[in-house]
Structure formats: structure tokens, C-alpha cells
Backbone bond lengths (Angstrom), bond angles and torsions (degrees), N, CA, C in turn:
res aa  C-N    CA-C-N  psi(-1)  N-CA   C-N-CA  omega(-1)  CA-C   N-CA-C  phi
1 M - - - 1.427 - - 1.520 107.30 -
2 R 1.294 114.26 132.91 1.498 115.25 177.27 1.498 111.66 -74.38
3 T 1.344 116.86 156.63 1.478 117.36 -175.90 1.522 109.63 -75.30
4 V 1.258 115.56 136.64 1.490 122.70 -178.51 1.505 106.88 -79.10
5 D 1.353 114.83 133.66 1.427 122.57 177.80 1.491 109.49 -115.14
6 E 1.353 117.34 174.37 1.389 123.90 -177.14 1.507 119.16 -61.41
7 T 1.399 116.10 -12.92 1.430 120.32 -178.55 1.553 108.21 -91.97
8 S 1.300 119.53 -4.19 1.515 119.69 -179.34 1.498 112.84 -76.49
9 V 1.271 116.15 154.25 1.477 122.30 174.40 1.515 109.08 -78.98
10 R 1.329 113.46 118.72 1.440 118.86 179.44 1.548 106.91 -135.05
11 H 1.408 116.72 119.78 1.433 118.18 -173.82 1.561 109.06 -76.03
12 P 1.358 116.02 129.02 1.478 118.75 -175.96 1.576 112.88 -60.81
13 R 1.249 119.25 -29.39 1.537 121.41 177.40 1.502 108.13 -60.21
14 L 1.319 117.12 -42.72 1.484 120.19 -177.54 1.551 112.70 -78.33
15 E 1.306 115.20 -29.05 1.451 120.53 174.88 1.499 110.50 -61.05
16 K 1.349 114.82 -42.28 1.505 116.29 -179.27 1.517 115.90 -67.70
17 T 1.301 119.01 -14.38 1.478 120.63 -177.62 1.531 107.50 -72.60
18 G 1.326 119.59 -31.83 1.461 118.93 -178.44 1.561 113.05 77.66
19 W 1.390 116.21 6.09 1.387 120.53 -178.21 1.495 115.90 -81.64
20 F 1.403 117.99 -15.23 1.470 121.41 -177.75 1.479 113.89 -105.80
21 S 1.322 118.27 139.45 1.436 123.11 168.50 1.510 110.52 -83.07
22 Q 1.355 112.67 -32.19 1.483 119.58 171.63 1.540 106.63 -161.15
23 F 1.385 114.63 149.37 1.438 120.58 173.67 1.520 109.90 -166.43
24 W 1.332 115.60 167.07 1.465 119.64 168.14 1.569 103.77 -140.06
25 G 1.298 115.58 147.23 1.368 123.51 -179.00 1.470 117.90 105.04
26 P 1.304 119.48 -175.92 1.481 123.80 -0.23 1.562 112.19 -71.98
27 A 1.242 113.84 144.57 1.497 119.33 -177.27 1.502 109.78 -156.59
28 G 1.349 113.17 166.01 1.409 119.57 175.88 1.519 116.86 89.46
29 A 1.292 119.13 -175.55 1.475 126.58 177.97 1.479 106.81 -153.43
30 F 1.289 116.65 147.35 1.439 124.02 179.83 1.523 116.36 53.13
31 P 1.301 122.48 48.24 1.478 130.30 17.06 1.510 113.30 -106.48
32 V 1.344 113.74 163.21 1.523 118.25 166.11 1.514 105.90 -82.93
33 Q 1.344 114.52 131.65 1.501 117.66 -174.85 1.430 115.40 -133.13
34 L 1.305 118.72 156.94 1.439 125.66 167.81 1.527 107.95 -140.23
35 M 1.331 115.94 136.18 1.491 121.84 171.90 1.528 108.75 -127.63
36 G 1.309 116.91 133.12 1.451 119.50 -175.29 1.465 111.62 -153.36
37 L 1.339 114.50 162.32 1.483 123.33 175.22 1.506 104.88 -121.04
38 L 1.354 116.68 123.68 1.515 119.87 -177.58 1.557 104.46 -79.74
39 T 1.314 114.24 162.14 1.403 124.47 179.14 1.527 108.89 -65.88
40 T 1.294 117.56 -23.28 1.504 121.15 178.29 1.569 111.05 -88.91
41 G 1.302 119.28 3.80 1.494 124.55 174.66 1.471 116.90 98.32
42 E 1.268 120.53 -10.02 1.504 121.05 -179.34 1.503 109.80 -76.20
43 L 1.349 115.33 146.87 1.442 125.00 173.31 1.520 113.13 -91.52
44 V 1.324 123.00 129.61 1.421 127.22 -178.62 1.470 111.37 -116.39
45 Y 1.373 116.31 133.29 1.416 120.41 178.47 1.599 106.72 -133.27
46 F 1.355 114.65 121.62 1.448 120.97 -179.56 1.537 106.03 -111.58
47 R 1.350 118.09 138.29 1.463 121.68 175.80 1.502 110.66 -145.78
48 A 1.350 115.74 130.15 1.470 120.59 175.83 1.513 107.98 -124.32
49 R 1.376 114.95 109.79 1.485 120.14 -177.46 1.506 105.77 -148.75
50 G 1.374 112.31 137.28 1.446 117.73 175.60 1.480 114.95 58.09
51 S 1.357 118.76 -122.78 1.422 121.79 -172.06 1.528 110.52 -97.87
52 K 1.247 122.77 9.36 1.434 122.41 179.44 1.557 116.39 -145.17
53 I 1.333 111.43 149.60 1.452 122.07 174.46 1.481 110.51 -120.49
54 T 1.317 121.88 126.51 1.439 119.48 -179.23 1.531 108.81 -132.09
55 L 1.301 114.97 154.53 1.472 122.21 167.06 1.482 107.21 -133.63
56 E 1.354 115.03 124.14 1.424 122.53 -178.97 1.484 110.47 -113.55
57 V 1.351 117.20 139.25 1.442 122.43 177.66 1.552 106.09 -123.91
58 A 1.352 109.62 125.55 1.537 116.22 175.21 1.470 108.73 -110.23
59 A 1.410 116.83 151.62 1.405 121.65 -177.19 1.583 112.52 -54.64
60 S 1.328 116.21 -30.67 1.456 120.11 178.48 1.591 107.94 -162.85
61 E 1.276 114.59 172.97 1.460 118.98 -177.72 1.539 109.44 -65.63
62 D 1.319 117.32 -34.61 1.482 121.32 -179.71 1.526 110.79 -69.14
63 E 1.309 117.84 -22.50 1.411 116.75 -174.10 1.538 112.63 -102.21
64 F 1.280 117.93 9.47 1.510 120.59 179.46 1.497 110.62 -91.27
65 D 1.314 113.17 108.86 1.411 120.45 175.20 1.558 112.26 -130.78
66 G 1.341 114.54 7.21 1.453 119.30 -179.39 1.516 111.43 91.14
67 H 1.314 119.44 -17.85 1.442 122.94 -176.70 1.496 111.89 -112.91
68 S 1.302 119.73 -31.15 1.501 124.53 -178.24 1.516 110.69 -101.86
69 V 1.346 116.23 63.66 1.439 118.15 178.72 1.553 106.80 -103.31
70 V 1.338 112.64 153.54 1.512 119.72 176.12 1.531 111.95 -86.16
71 A 1.379 115.47 -23.68 1.467 120.99 -179.20 1.507 107.79 -149.44
72 R 1.303 117.79 142.80 1.516 122.82 174.24 1.557 105.54 -143.85
73 F 1.335 110.85 111.99 1.486 118.84 176.55 1.489 106.41 -96.29
74 R 1.377 121.19 147.27 1.405 124.13 -178.27 1.511 110.61 -146.17
75 K 1.311 117.59 141.13 1.463 125.55 174.11 1.478 108.13 -131.86
76 D 1.321 120.98 126.19 1.429 125.12 175.86 1.467 112.18 -87.76
77 V 1.357 119.99 141.50 1.417 126.04 -177.57 1.515 107.79 -120.97
78 V 1.271 116.49 142.73 1.484 122.74 178.11 1.605 106.52 -81.67
79 V 1.317 112.62 126.69 1.470 119.83 175.00 1.527 103.55 -111.67
80 D 1.432 114.33 119.50 1.392 120.68 179.96 1.537 106.96 -154.52
81 E 1.336 116.72 -171.39 1.483 122.31 -179.65 1.522 109.68 -60.05
82 A 1.237 121.10 -32.39 1.493 122.25 -178.42 1.580 109.83 -79.77
83 N 1.302 114.74 -22.93 1.457 117.58 -179.57 1.584 108.59 -143.11
84 E 1.334 113.08 70.43 1.471 119.83 -170.51 1.543 113.58 -66.94
85 F 1.283 114.96 -19.78 1.559 116.85 -178.45 1.505 110.33 -104.82
86 G 1.307 119.34 0.28 1.464 121.51 176.81 1.522 111.10 56.30
87 A 1.329 115.40 -130.67 1.501 120.57 -178.43 1.489 112.76 -81.99
88 S 1.320 118.57 -8.70 1.491 121.81 -175.58 1.504 116.17 -56.25
89 M 1.364 115.38 -24.55 1.478 117.31 -178.42 1.558 108.19 -116.44
90 M 1.302 116.24 30.73 1.442 121.32 -177.14 1.567 111.02 -57.66
91 D 1.276 115.32 134.86 1.469 121.33 -178.90 1.524 110.53 -65.63
92 A 1.314 121.11 138.10 1.462 126.21 -177.11 1.497 110.80 -54.96
93 D 1.364 116.90 -42.27 1.484 120.18 -177.71 1.538 109.04 -66.16
94 A 1.346 118.12 -41.82 1.438 118.78 178.85 1.520 112.22 -65.31
95 A 1.360 115.76 -38.56 1.449 118.97 178.49 1.550 110.78 -67.76
96 A 1.343 120.00 -38.99 1.440 122.82 177.63 1.506 110.44 -61.74
97 E 1.379 114.21 -41.10 1.524 117.62 178.09 1.480 111.18 -61.77
98 L 1.311 120.60 -47.42 1.386 121.67 178.09 1.523 115.31 -66.06
99 I 1.289 119.27 -37.60 1.457 124.98 175.57 1.538 107.45 -59.39
100 E 1.335 116.73 -47.92 1.459 123.55 179.58 1.524 110.17 -56.32
101 Q 1.362 114.67 -47.55 1.464 120.14 -179.52 1.485 112.99 -61.21
102 W 1.336 118.03 -48.56 1.435 122.68 179.50 1.472 112.89 -63.64
103 L 1.360 116.14 -46.03 1.486 115.46 179.30 1.544 112.18 -69.12
104 G 1.289 118.61 -27.04 1.444 123.00 169.60 1.518 110.44 -57.06
105 E 1.294 114.98 -49.75 1.536 120.58 179.48 1.515 107.67 -64.36
106 F 1.345 119.18 -41.74 1.466 121.46 176.60 1.491 113.64 -55.17
107 H 1.358 113.67 -48.70 1.492 121.14 178.19 1.508 114.06 -61.74
108 A 1.386 113.71 -28.55 1.450 119.35 179.25 1.540 112.66 -84.20
109 G 1.262 116.14 0.06 1.492 123.35 173.82 1.539 113.48 109.63
110 A 1.270 121.02 -0.38 1.515 119.99 178.86 1.515 110.98 -68.17
111 R 1.303 116.54 135.73 1.449 123.52 179.41 1.559 110.02 -137.46
112 P 1.342 116.16 63.24 1.466 119.73 178.90 1.480 111.28 -69.07
113 K 1.303 116.98 153.39 1.478 120.26 177.73 1.553 107.14 -132.42
114 A 1.320 112.62 67.80 1.493 122.48 177.25 1.489 109.91 -59.75
115 D 1.307 117.97 149.81 1.477 123.77 178.19 1.520 105.61 -63.97
116 R 1.368 115.55 147.03 1.451 121.84 173.36 1.512 113.59 -72.77
117 D 1.380 116.05 -37.26 1.422 118.89 -177.69 1.417 115.90 -95.82
């Protein structure tokens, strides 16, 4: 992971948690993403695109390949005429709230392994 500098997008809600040694996001669209390194050494990747939102936690940056994660949280989103882009245009504040919720569960011991697809 490249070093985060002061020009990176860092949501203040997540900064206040003190859980990250470095991170950027959530930011972007198609998908909305966050990448971060927890102070305990785990790598975190959040992605919101189409019909699903996921947060994956790997034991370390070296062990993150999308398949060897220690926890995978997932939320499905309805894509229809009223919400044609699904999670792809998720608001950064809503994303930060969900990331904080899931990482709170992770820190409390939750280790779900939701399906990737």
C-alpha cells in the first residue's frame, strides 16, 4: 500500500475511530472504494458497486488476494428503475457509517465469510 499523504481523501468519521494507521476513502463512484491498513496490521478493502457492498479484511497486506480474507461483510442492494446504479453512487457519509459499523463488529470479534458473488 502506498503511503497516504495529506492530499488523499480521508473521511473524518473514520479518522476519529483511531482504527487506521493509514487509509483513503471512501471515495469515487462505479465503484465507491476504501483501502486501509488497521493499526493492528490487517488490510481493509471496501467496495460498493452495482447490487452489492462488501468489506474484506485480510490478515495483512501481503495476504490480500481476494480469496484469503479473515472476514468478509456483505450487503445486497436492489438495482431497479428507482435505483438504476445500485450501490455504485453510494454517498461517502453512508459508506463511512457502514464501514464503521462493520469494523466495530470486526473489532468485537465478528468474522463473517459472506459470499463474494
